[in-house]
N, C-alpha and C positions, 0 to 999 in steps of 0.2 A: 505494501500501500505507501508506505514512504517514497518506494523508487518511483511511482506510479506519478505521484504530486510533482517532486522533483522532477520529471521529465514532461510533467501538463504546464511547468513553472516553466520548462525551459522551451517549450513550444511557447507559447502565451506571449512571451520577453517578443522571440524571433519574431514573431507574428505583428506584435508592436513596432519593432523597427522597423518592418518590411513596410508596414504601413507610414511612421516617418518620412521614408525615403523615399516612397513613391507620393507623398503631398509636393513634393519639390517635383519631380522627374518631369512632370509634363509640359509645365511652364519653364523651365529651365533656370526659376527662381527661389531661393529660399523664401519659405515664408515664415517669418519671425514670429508673428502672431498666435503660430498655435501655442497651444496649452501644455510645457511641458508637466506639470507636476503632478501627470500623470506617469510618468517615465523615469526610472530610477536611476542613479546616477551613472551605473554601467551603460547603459542604454544612450542616454545623452552623449555621455562620451565616446562613445562606439559611431554617432553620429559627426561630431567634430572630426574623428577620424577619417571619416566617410569625405566629408567638405575637403581635407586635406591631399587626401587623391585626387581629387578632382580638379586640385590648384583653387576649390575658393575660401584660401585663406582668413578672408574677413568673416566667412561664415564662420569659418571651422571655430576663430578665436570665438564668436558670440555661444556656439556651445558650449565648448569650456567654458567658458566665465558663468553661463547659464549651473553649469556641474558647480561651481564654486558657490554660486551665489544661494542653489538651494540644497548644496548640500556642505556644508561648508564644515561639517563636523566629520564627515566621511575620508576616509586614509587617500580616497581617488583626486577628492577636492585639491590636493598640494598637487598631486600629479597635472592633475587640469591648470592651475596656474601656470607652471612651468611651458604648459604643452599651451596656452594662450601667447605667452612670450614667441615660443618657438611660430605658432602663426602668425602673428603680427612682422615678425623678420621675416618668414619668410614671404611676405604682402609687401614687403620695404618700408612696412607703417614700424617707421623706427620708434618714433617716440613714442608708443605705446608697448611695443614689444619694451621698451627701458623700465618703463613704467610696471607691467607684469612682472619682469623679472625681478624689482627691484624691492615691489611686492613680497615675494618668494624671499628675497634676501634676510628682509628685513622678519619675517615671520619664522622661516624655517633654515636658518643657517648651516645649523649641523646636520641637516637631513642629507640624505644618498646626492639629492637632484641637486645640490647647492654649487657646484662645481659647474654643472651645466648655468644653471639659472646668472652665473658669471660671467660665464664663457658668452654666453648670449648679448649678456648687459654690455660687455668692450666690444663685442661683432657693433652692438647698435651705432655705434662710434667709428669703430673700423672702418666699416666696410660705407661709409659715407665721406670716408677720405677724396677729399680732391684732388684734382693736379695741384704738380705743385704751384702756381699760378695763384691759387685760393689762399683765402684765411685759413691758418692753420689751426685753432681754436678746438675744433675736434680732434685733430692727432693729440694735441695733449690731454684729451679727456681718456682717447683709446689706450692711449701709453698707460696713465693713472691706470686705469680697470684692469688690462691686460694684465699688469703689474699685482695685483690684485688675484689674480688667476694660479702664477706662476709662486706666488708668497704666501697666500691661501690653502691652494688646491696643488702642492706639488707631484702630487701622485696620482692626482686623476688624469682619466686619458685625454685632458683636454690640454694639460702643462704644456707639454713639447709643442703643440699646437700654435699657443698662445706667445711662448718663447722667438718662433719664427714669426710673427706676426707683429710683436714689439721690436722687434731688431728692424724689420721692414717701414715700419711706421716711426723707428729711431731716425734712419737713414732718412726718410721722407724729410725729415725735417730739416736735415743737416742740406737736403738738396733745396728747401728755401730759400735757407741762409745762405746757399753756394748759388744760387739763384739772384738773389739780389747784390751778393756782391761785387757779380760776375756786371749787373747794369750797372752798377757805381762806377766800376773800374772803367769800362766802356765810356760812360761821360765823362771822366777824368779827377770825379769825386773821389780821390784815392783814400785821402782817412777816413770816410764811412766806408768805401770798400776794404780796407782792413779790418775795422773793427764787427764788418760782417766774417770773415775769411778765419780772426782771431775765436772770433764763437765756435765756427768750425773744427778748427786745432783743440782749444782748450776742454770741448763740451762733448762731443762727436767725436772723438780722436780714433774711436774703433768703429767707423764709418768707410765706406766706399770715398769717399770725399776728400779725406785727408790729406792725400798725397798733392791733389789739383792745389785745395788749400796752401798749403806751401808755398806751390809753385804761384801760386797769384801773389801772394805776401811777398816773394822776390819781387814780383812786376811793382807792384808797385811802392816799394820802400825804396826802387831803385827808380822809381817818379819821383818820390817825394825827397828825393837826395840822402836816407837815410842807408848807409851803404854796411852800416855793421848790421843790422835788421835784417836788411835781405839778405848779409852771408849764413846770419845765424840758420836765419829760415832754410838757405840752400845745405847750409850742414845736418838740419833734420832731416830736408828731407832726403840728402845722398846717401846716411845714415840707414833709414829705414825702407826706404824706395830705390835706392842703386839705380837698381833696371826699368826702371820707369821711364815712359815717354814725358814723363813731371820732369822729373831729375835732368834730364838731358837738355829739355828746351830753358831749366833755371841755372845748369854749369854753360850754356849757352851765350846766357844774358850776362852773367857774370864775368867771365871771361871773357865776352866783348867790351867790358868796363874796367876790365885789368883786375877786374877782382877774385876771388876764390871761395870756392863755398868752405867757411868753419866759424868757429865760434865766437863772436868778437863781445867785448863789452858787457854790460848788466842789465840787459834789457828783458822782458815779458819772457822773449825767444831762449831768451840765451840760461834764463832760467830754467825755463822744458830741456832744454841741452841738458846740463847738472844733472836733472834729478831721474830722465827717462834715460839718459844713453849712459852717463859717467856715474849713475847714482850715489850723486852728492846731494843730499836733502838740507845741509845747512850753509 
């Protein structure tokens, strides 16, 4: 008798679910005015998954939110909340994705899906990073959120991806500084250009732009008549990137003026040379 009742319950549940799906199949649109109170959390959740499978991401997010609203104390409500974040992100509704992910972290930071919620929150910034010609505020926010994944969930399956994206976003910021620096250099605003290239050398030295930044410093300092700084930039470039095209270009510039690449004076570049190359910190 018990087995018969369980089978009957599952059959009725399946019929109800089919009815729900059929309600929107004829018109191709989702009827959100339907009364969902009569359905279980599992059935509404499955409806959300169905909408996701059809790439109806906003509708999916709606049904996941209904699970959370109608059954806030059930275990499935937690999963529905993080699925909201995923559905919104899939539909490129980044503000709502971020809001759902943050709400999950506010209430369930210690749960299994917390790492994924934090990763989705980071992606809501990262996936909006524009080309280097745009404002980079989102890049800074992406870096901060990705760092949360790396530091708080280092053993999660999302940590390696977060590290890769962090490095790419970090490189992106350096690229922005380089773009502005080149702009100033081309227009002979040498002091402004130096400030940008200095930022790359000091703050983004692990990125792919450091060698070019040092070469551009050689160019800018020679144009300003600051030979000691130019020679020291060339020395750092020669030590770390001797086989690069940037060192060859800097070497040609320096020797063309009767100079050579070596550390001279006590400028900021000389301090970097002593510390990073000579190991002299005092």
